[in-house]
C-alpha positions as CSV (number, residue, x, y, z in Angstrom):
1,X,-25.9,7.9,-4.7
2,X,-22.6,6.5,-5.4
3,X,-19.5,8.7,-5.5
4,X,-17.8,7.8,-8.9
5,X,-14.3,8.0,-9.6
6,X,-13.3,7.2,-13.3
7,X,-9.9,6.8,-14.8
8,X,-9.5,6.7,-18.5
9,X,-7.4,4.2,-20.2
10,X,-4.3,6.4,-20.1
11,X,-4.1,6.4,-16.4
12,X,-3.2,2.7,-15.5
13,X,-2.4,1.9,-11.9
14,X,1.1,1.0,-11.9
15,X,1.6,-2.8,-12.3
16,X,4.1,-4.8,-10.4
17,X,7.5,-5.7,-12.0
18,X,8.5,-9.1,-13.0
19,X,9.6,-11.4,-9.9
20,X,11.7,-14.2,-10.2
21,X,8.9,-16.7,-10.7
22,X,7.7,-15.1,-13.6
23,X,9.0,-15.0,-17.1
24,X,10.4,-12.0,-19.1
25,X,7.6,-9.9,-20.6
26,X,9.0,-10.6,-23.9
27,X,8.9,-14.4,-23.3
28,X,5.3,-14.1,-22.1
29,X,4.4,-12.1,-25.4
30,X,5.8,-15.4,-27.3
31,X,3.5,-17.9,-25.3
32,X,0.7,-19.4,-27.4
33,X,-2.6,-17.4,-26.2
34,X,-5.3,-19.0,-24.7
35,X,-7.6,-21.1,-27.1
36,X,-4.7,-21.6,-29.4
37,X,-5.7,-19.1,-31.9
38,X,-2.8,-16.8,-33.4
39,X,-5.6,-14.0,-33.6
40,X,-6.2,-14.0,-29.8
41,X,-5.3,-10.8,-28.1
42,X,-2.4,-10.2,-26.2
43,X,-3.2,-10.2,-22.3
44,X,-2.7,-6.7,-20.8
45,X,-2.4,-5.6,-17.1
46,X,-5.8,-4.7,-15.9
47,X,-6.3,-0.9,-16.1
48,X,-8.7,0.6,-13.2
49,X,-11.5,2.2,-15.3
50,X,-14.0,3.2,-12.7
51,X,-14.4,3.1,-9.0
52,X,-17.8,3.6,-7.0
53,X,-17.8,5.0,-3.5
54,X,-20.8,4.8,-1.5
55,X,-22.2,8.7,-0.2
56,X,-23.4,7.2,2.7
57,X,-25.6,9.5,5.0
58,X,-24.1,10.0,8.7
59,X,-27.3,8.1,10.1
60,X,-26.3,4.9,8.1
61,X,-22.8,5.1,10.1
62,X,-23.6,3.2,13.0
63,X,-25.9,0.8,11.7
64,X,-23.5,-2.1,10.5
65,X,-20.3,-3.0,8.7
66,X,-19.3,-1.3,5.1
67,X,-17.9,-4.4,3.5
68,X,-18.8,-5.0,-0.1
69,X,-19.4,-8.8,0.0
70,X,-21.2,-9.6,-3.2
71,X,-21.2,-7.8,-6.8
72,X,-23.5,-9.1,-9.6
73,X,-24.2,-8.3,-13.1
74,X,-27.6,-9.6,-14.6
75,X,-27.2,-12.0,-17.4
76,X,-28.2,-9.7,-20.0
77,X,-25.6,-7.2,-18.6
78,X,-28.5,-4.4,-18.3
79,X,-27.9,-4.0,-14.6
80,X,-25.2,-4.1,-11.6
81,X,-25.9,-4.7,-8.2
82,X,-23.4,-4.3,-5.3
83,X,-23.9,-4.5,-1.2
84,X,-22.2,-1.4,-0.3
85,X,-22.6,-1.9,3.4
86,X,-24.7,-0.5,6.0
87,X,-27.6,-2.6,4.9
88,X,-27.7,-1.2,1.6
89,X,-27.8,-2.8,-1.8
90,X,-27.3,-0.2,-5.1
91,X,-28.9,-1.4,-8.1
92,X,-27.5,0.8,-11.3
93,X,-28.6,0.2,-15.0
94,X,-25.5,-0.8,-17.1
95,X,-23.9,0.6,-18.5
96,X,-22.3,3.4,-16.3
97,X,-23.0,6.6,-17.9
98,X,-19.6,7.9,-17.8
99,X,-17.0,8.2,-20.6
100,X,-14.7,5.1,-21.2
101,X,-16.6,2.6,-19.4
102,X,-19.8,3.5,-21.1
103,X,-18.1,3.9,-24.7
104,X,-16.1,0.5,-24.3
105,X,-18.8,-1.6,-23.2
106,X,-21.7,-0.2,-25.5
107,X,-20.4,-2.8,-28.1
108,X,-21.9,-5.5,-26.4
109,X,-24.9,-3.9,-24.6
110,X,-26.9,-2.5,-27.5
111,X,-29.8,-4.9,-26.7
112,X,-29.7,-4.2,-23.0
113,X,-29.2,-0.8,-23.2
114,X,-32.3,-0.3,-25.7
115,X,-34.4,-2.4,-23.2
116,X,-33.4,0.0,-20.5
117,X,-34.0,2.9,-21.9
118,X,-37.5,1.9,-23.3
119,X,-38.6,1.2,-19.8
120,X,-36.6,4.3,-18.4
121,X,-34.3,2.2,-15.7
122,X,-33.1,4.3,-12.9
123,X,-30.5,3.4,-9.9
124,X,-32.1,2.5,-7.0
125,X,-31.0,1.8,-3.3
126,X,-32.2,-1.0,-1.4
127,X,-32.6,-1.0,2.2
128,X,-32.2,-4.4,3.3
129,X,-32.6,-4.0,7.2
130,X,-29.9,-6.4,8.0
131,X,-26.0,-6.8,6.5
132,X,-26.1,-8.1,2.8
133,X,-23.7,-11.1,2.2
134,X,-25.0,-12.7,-1.1
135,X,-26.5,-11.2,-4.3
136,X,-28.0,-13.0,-7.2
137,X,-30.2,-11.8,-10.4
138,X,-32.2,-14.3,-12.0
139,X,-32.5,-15.0,-15.5
140,X,-35.5,-13.7,-17.4
141,X,-38.5,-16.1,-16.5
142,X,-39.2,-18.8,-18.9
143,X,-42.3,-18.1,-21.1
144,X,-44.4,-20.9,-19.4
145,X,-43.5,-23.3,-16.5
146,X,-43.7,-26.9,-17.0
147,X,-47.0,-27.2,-15.4
148,X,-48.6,-24.2,-16.2
149,X,-48.0,-22.3,-13.2
150,X,-48.1,-18.3,-13.7
151,X,-45.2,-17.6,-11.5
152,X,-43.7,-14.3,-11.7
153,X,-43.1,-12.5,-14.9
154,X,-40.2,-10.2,-14.0
155,X,-36.6,-10.2,-13.6
156,X,-35.7,-10.3,-9.7
157,X,-32.4,-9.7,-7.3
158,X,-32.4,-11.8,-4.3
159,X,-30.2,-10.7,-1.4
160,X,-28.6,-12.8,1.4
161,X,-28.9,-11.2,4.8
162,X,-27.5,-11.4,8.0
163,X,-30.4,-12.8,10.0
164,X,-31.1,-15.8,7.5
165,X,-33.6,-13.8,5.7
166,X,-33.2,-14.0,1.9
167,X,-35.5,-10.8,0.3
168,X,-36.5,-10.9,-3.4
169,X,-36.7,-7.5,-5.0
170,X,-38.3,-6.8,-8.6
171,X,-35.4,-5.5,-10.3
172,X,-37.1,-2.8,-12.8
173,X,-39.0,-1.1,-9.8
174,X,-37.1,-1.9,-6.8
175,X,-40.1,-3.2,-4.8
176,X,-39.7,-5.8,-2.4
177,X,-41.8,-9.0,-3.7
178,X,-41.6,-11.5,-0.6
179,X,-38.9,-12.7,2.0
180,X,-37.5,-16.3,2.6
181,X,-37.6,-17.6,5.9
182,X,-36.2,-20.9,6.8
183,X,-32.0,-20.3,7.4
184,X,-30.8,-20.0,10.9
185,X,-27.7,-18.0,10.3
186,X,-26.0,-15.9,7.6
187,X,-27.0,-16.5,4.1
188,X,-23.4,-16.2,2.7
189,X,-24.4,-16.7,-1.1
190,X,-26.8,-17.4,-3.7
191,X,-27.1,-18.7,-7.2
192,X,-30.0,-18.8,-9.7
193,X,-30.8,-21.5,-12.2
194,X,-29.5,-19.9,-15.5
195,X,-32.5,-21.5,-17.3
196,X,-35.0,-19.0,-16.4
197,X,-36.9,-21.5,-14.2
198,X,-36.7,-19.1,-11.0
199,X,-35.0,-21.9,-8.9
200,X,-32.7,-20.4,-6.2
201,X,-30.1,-21.9,-4.2
202,X,-28.9,-20.3,-0.8
203,X,-25.9,-21.2,1.3
204,X,-25.6,-20.5,4.7
205,X,-23.6,-20.5,7.7
206,X,-26.2,-22.9,9.5
207,X,-24.4,-25.5,7.2
208,X,-27.2,-26.2,4.8
209,X,-28.0,-25.5,1.4
210,X,-32.0,-24.6,0.5
211,X,-33.7,-24.5,-2.6
212,X,-36.4,-22.3,-3.4
213,X,-38.9,-22.1,-6.0
214,X,-39.8,-18.4,-6.9
215,X,-42.2,-19.5,-9.4
216,X,-44.5,-20.4,-6.6
217,X,-43.9,-17.4,-4.2
218,X,-40.9,-18.7,-2.7
219,X,-41.7,-22.2,-1.7
220,X,-39.0,-24.4,-0.3
221,X,-38.4,-27.3,-2.2
222,X,-35.2,-29.0,-0.4
223,X,-33.0,-28.8,2.1
224,X,-29.3,-30.0,1.2
225,X,-27.1,-31.2,4.1
226,X,-23.8,-32.9,4.5
227,X,-21.6,-29.9,5.4
228,X,-20.1,-29.9,8.8
229,X,-19.0,-25.9,8.8
230,X,-20.2,-22.9,7.6
231,X,-20.9,-23.0,3.9
232,X,-19.3,-20.3,1.9
233,X,-20.4,-20.6,-1.9
234,X,-22.8,-22.1,-4.1
235,X,-22.8,-22.3,-8.0
236,X,-25.4,-24.0,-10.4
237,X,-23.8,-25.2,-13.5
238,X,-24.8,-23.3,-16.5
239,X,-26.7,-26.4,-17.9
240,X,-28.8,-26.5,-14.4
241,X,-27.5,-30.2,-13.9
242,X,-25.0,-29.9,-11.2
243,X,-24.6,-27.6,-8.2
244,X,-21.3,-27.2,-6.5
245,X,-21.1,-25.8,-2.7
246,X,-18.2,-24.7,-1.2
247,X,-17.4,-24.7,2.9
248,X,-15.3,-24.7,5.9
249,X,-14.4,-28.4,6.1
250,X,-11.6,-28.1,3.2
251,X,-13.9,-29.6,0.7
252,X,-16.8,-29.0,-1.7
253,X,-19.8,-31.3,-2.3
254,X,-21.4,-31.7,-5.8
255,X,-25.0,-32.3,-5.9
256,X,-27.4,-33.4,-9.0
257,X,-30.1,-30.7,-9.5
258,X,-32.2,-33.0,-11.0
259,X,-32.8,-35.2,-7.5
260,X,-31.1,-33.1,-5.2
261,X,-28.9,-35.9,-3.9
262,X,-25.2,-35.8,-3.5
263,X,-23.0,-36.8,-6.5
264,X,-19.6,-37.0,-4.9
265,X,-17.3,-34.9,-2.4
266,X,-14.2,-32.9,-3.7
267,X,-11.1,-33.4,-1.5
268,X,-7.9,-31.8,-2.3
269,X,-7.6,-28.5,-0.4
270,X,-5.7,-27.8,2.8
271,X,-8.0,-25.3,4.2
272,X,-11.8,-23.5,3.8
273,X,-13.0,-23.8,0.4
274,X,-14.5,-20.3,-0.2
275,X,-15.2,-19.9,-3.8
276,X,-16.3,-22.0,-6.6
277,X,-17.6,-21.5,-10.5
278,X,-18.3,-23.8,-13.4
279,X,-17.1,-23.0,-16.4
280,X,-19.7,-21.7,-19.5
281,X,-19.9,-25.3,-20.9
282,X,-20.4,-26.9,-17.3
283,X,-17.1,-29.2,-18.2
284,X,-15.0,-27.6,-15.6
285,X,-15.3,-26.5,-12.1
286,X,-13.1,-24.2,-10.1
287,X,-12.6,-24.1,-6.2
288,X,-10.8,-21.5,-4.1
289,X,-9.4,-21.8,-0.7
290,X,-7.5,-19.9,2.0
291,X,-4.6,-22.3,1.3
292,X,-4.0,-20.0,-1.5
293,X,-4.8,-22.5,-4.1
294,X,-7.1,-22.9,-7.0
295,X,-8.1,-26.3,-8.1
296,X,-9.5,-27.0,-11.4
297,X,-11.7,-30.5,-11.5
298,X,-14.0,-32.4,-13.8
299,X,-17.3,-32.4,-12.1
300,X,-18.1,-35.5,-13.7
301,X,-15.2,-37.7,-12.8
302,X,-13.8,-35.8,-9.7
303,X,-10.4,-35.6,-11.0
304,X,-8.2,-32.7,-10.5
305,X,-6.8,-31.6,-13.6
306,X,-4.8,-28.4,-12.6
307,X,-3.7,-26.3,-9.4
308,X,-3.1,-22.6,-9.5
309,X,-0.8,-21.8,-6.9
310,X,-0.8,-18.0,-5.4
311,X,2.8,-16.8,-4.6
312,X,2.9,-13.7,-2.9
313,X,4.9,-10.9,-4.6
314,X,6.0,-9.0,-1.8
315,X,9.4,-8.1,-3.2
316,X,7.8,-6.7,-6.6
317,X,5.2,-5.1,-4.5
318,X,7.4,-3.4,-1.9
319,X,4.8,-4.3,0.7
320,X,6.0,-4.4,4.4
321,X,7.7,-8.0,5.5
322,X,4.8,-8.7,7.9
323,X,2.5,-9.0,4.7
324,X,2.7,-12.9,4.3
325,X,-0.9,-14.3,3.2
326,X,-2.3,-14.8,0.2
327,X,-5.6,-16.6,1.2
328,X,-8.0,-16.6,-1.7
329,X,-11.5,-14.7,-1.4
330,X,-13.1,-15.2,-4.7
331,X,-12.6,-17.0,-8.3
332,X,-14.7,-16.6,-11.3
333,X,-14.5,-17.9,-15.1
334,X,-14.7,-15.6,-18.0
335,X,-17.8,-15.8,-20.3
336,X,-15.6,-17.4,-23.1
337,X,-14.3,-20.0,-20.5
338,X,-10.6,-19.2,-21.3
339,X,-9.6,-17.1,-18.4
340,X,-10.1,-17.0,-14.5
341,X,-9.7,-14.0,-12.0
342,X,-9.2,-14.3,-8.7
343,X,-8.9,-11.9,-5.6
344,X,-6.6,-12.7,-2.7
345,X,-5.3,-11.1,0.7
346,X,-2.0,-10.3,-0.9
347,X,-3.8,-7.2,-2.4
348,X,-3.7,-8.6,-6.1
349,X,-6.2,-9.2,-8.6
350,X,-5.0,-11.9,-10.8
351,X,-6.0,-13.3,-14.3
352,X,-4.9,-16.6,-15.1
353,X,-5.3,-18.7,-18.6
354,X,-6.4,-22.1,-18.3
355,X,-3.7,-23.6,-20.2
356,X,-1.0,-21.8,-18.1
357,X,0.0,-22.3,-14.4
358,X,1.0,-18.7,-13.8
359,X,-0.9,-15.4,-14.0
360,X,-0.8,-13.8,-17.6
361,X,-1.9,-10.4,-15.8
362,X,-2.4,-8.8,-12.5
363,X,-3.3,-5.5,-10.7
364,X,-2.7,-4.1,-7.3
365,X,-5.9,-3.8,-5.4
366,X,-6.7,-3.2,-1.5
367,X,-9.1,-5.3,0.6
368,X,-10.6,-7.6,-2.1
369,X,-13.4,-9.6,-1.2
370,X,-15.2,-10.9,-4.5
371,X,-14.8,-10.5,-8.5
372,X,-17.0,-11.2,-11.1
373,X,-16.8,-10.5,-15.0
374,X,-19.1,-8.8,-17.1
375,X,-21.4,-11.4,-19.0
376,X,-20.2,-9.9,-22.2
377,X,-16.4,-9.9,-21.4
378,X,-14.3,-7.3,-21.2
379,X,-14.4,-6.1,-17.5
380,X,-14.1,-7.4,-14.1
381,X,-16.0,-6.0,-11.0
382,X,-14.2,-6.1,-7.5
383,X,-15.5,-5.3,-4.1
384,X,-13.6,-4.4,-1.3
385,X,-13.9,-4.2,2.5
386,X,-14.2,-0.4,2.4
387,X,-17.7,-1.1,0.6
388,X,-16.0,0.2,-2.8
389,X,-16.6,-1.4,-6.5
390,X,-13.9,-1.3,-8.9
391,X,-14.0,-1.7,-12.7
392,X,-11.2,-3.4,-14.6
393,X,-10.2,-4.1,-18.2
394,X,-10.1,-7.9,-18.7
395,X,-8.5,-9.5,-21.8
396,X,-11.1,-10.0,-24.6
397,X,-10.2,-12.9,-26.3
398,X,-10.8,-14.3,-30.0
399,X,-11.4,-17.8,-29.2
400,X,-10.2,-20.4,-31.7
401,X,-12.4,-22.7,-33.9
402,X,-11.2,-25.7,-32.1
403,X,-12.2,-24.0,-28.5
404,X,-15.7,-22.8,-29.9
405,X,-16.5,-26.5,-31.2
406,X,-15.2,-28.0,-27.5
407,X,-17.3,-25.6,-25.7
408,X,-20.5,-26.4,-27.9
409,X,-19.8,-30.5,-27.7
410,X,-19.2,-30.0,-24.0
411,X,-22.4,-28.1,-23.4
412,X,-24.3,-31.5,-24.4
413,X,-21.8,-34.2,-24.0
414,X,-20.6,-35.6,-20.3
415,X,-16.7,-36.5,-19.8
416,X,-17.9,-40.2,-19.9
417,X,-19.7,-39.5,-23.1
418,X,-16.8,-37.9,-24.8
419,X,-14.8,-41.0,-23.6
420,X,-17.0,-43.5,-25.4
421,X,-16.7,-41.6,-28.8
422,X,-15.0,-43.6,-31.7
423,X,-12.1,-40.9,-31.8
424,X,-8.6,-40.5,-31.3
425,X,-7.0,-40.2,-28.1
426,X,-5.7,-37.1,-28.7
427,X,-9.0,-35.3,-29.4
428,X,-10.4,-36.9,-26.5
429,X,-7.7,-35.3,-24.0
430,X,-8.6,-32.0,-25.8
431,X,-12.4,-32.2,-25.5
432,X,-11.9,-33.3,-21.8
433,X,-9.7,-30.3,-21.0
434,X,-6.8,-32.6,-20.3
435,X,-5.0,-30.6,-23.1
436,X,-5.6,-27.0,-24.3
């Protein structure tokens, strides 16, 4: 099993002191909060609540590397998975049955916890036989498929492996259902359609993306070509209309999930693009690059809306002068769509508010590789090169009515449809995220 190191809220990790580029703490507290609501919670530095360390038997030490390349929560918040190195994936019922982390998450996980307790869910170790790079949970399968096909009737976990295979596991039992063959190199990332259709997209170092239909025993639907270097990341928009893929040629590609054709190429980074994510309303797209920048895009127009630059805070953290890089590893949206989390090589986890161009909170972490928000908010999971997983507190936000209305409208309206509405210009700017 995994060794668990727990820290209560009274023992936060030391936070960096203010740097020349950062506003005074009191000034930061007077800033308008994301969403524009005076009731929004004031961001606090992330607190390390728990750390999972793999308890590896000696016989695994020779088999492969130990990095945690991917972490994943199921969409219902009932399960957590992490690639703990040495060809193993740990599948854990959520919340962790431990002290503060359990109590803090139970407010948002009653349904998932009840479902899990009725089914007698237990922690599982999946032996994948190859280094695991990508993880993705499916949503619960739709009750009916459009053409009446029977398909799977269970929630599954897909694992992307070093040899190009994708292994698909039943979450509840931990049984291997089938393997998907087709990629010729590492499967770096995976993304399921959020609508329960069991459509899976895989991104590989063989420079292709492949679309699979797991409701038909994993039939390959499409091969998407267009990248000229390794594909690092893929993400399907929450409305299932678009797919973004990030690759080593300093650009990201945006695809139609209806026709599987290229919509546009997003150019603006100066180095490999390694991570991407859509906002919950599908109205925004963020890409992260080794060039130390996150770019926020309007996926409908291809316009760059904002650039978030990661400035190393060496003096504040008192690291050695030879630590000079802040190449980004991962970026993800918060569930309410008002914050971003990023992990970079400068040993920092940062949390950003969309309306600001500097982090509202950050915490020291070592060798971070990936991050993901808990689906109901309040936590961020991060994975490290050491094979560890850390769980951090994240700001809980009371969204303004304006933002909630925008979020609902943008779920159904594209940018062009908003611009065509007979409404004031300032309202159009707000609805299209030109202003906050």
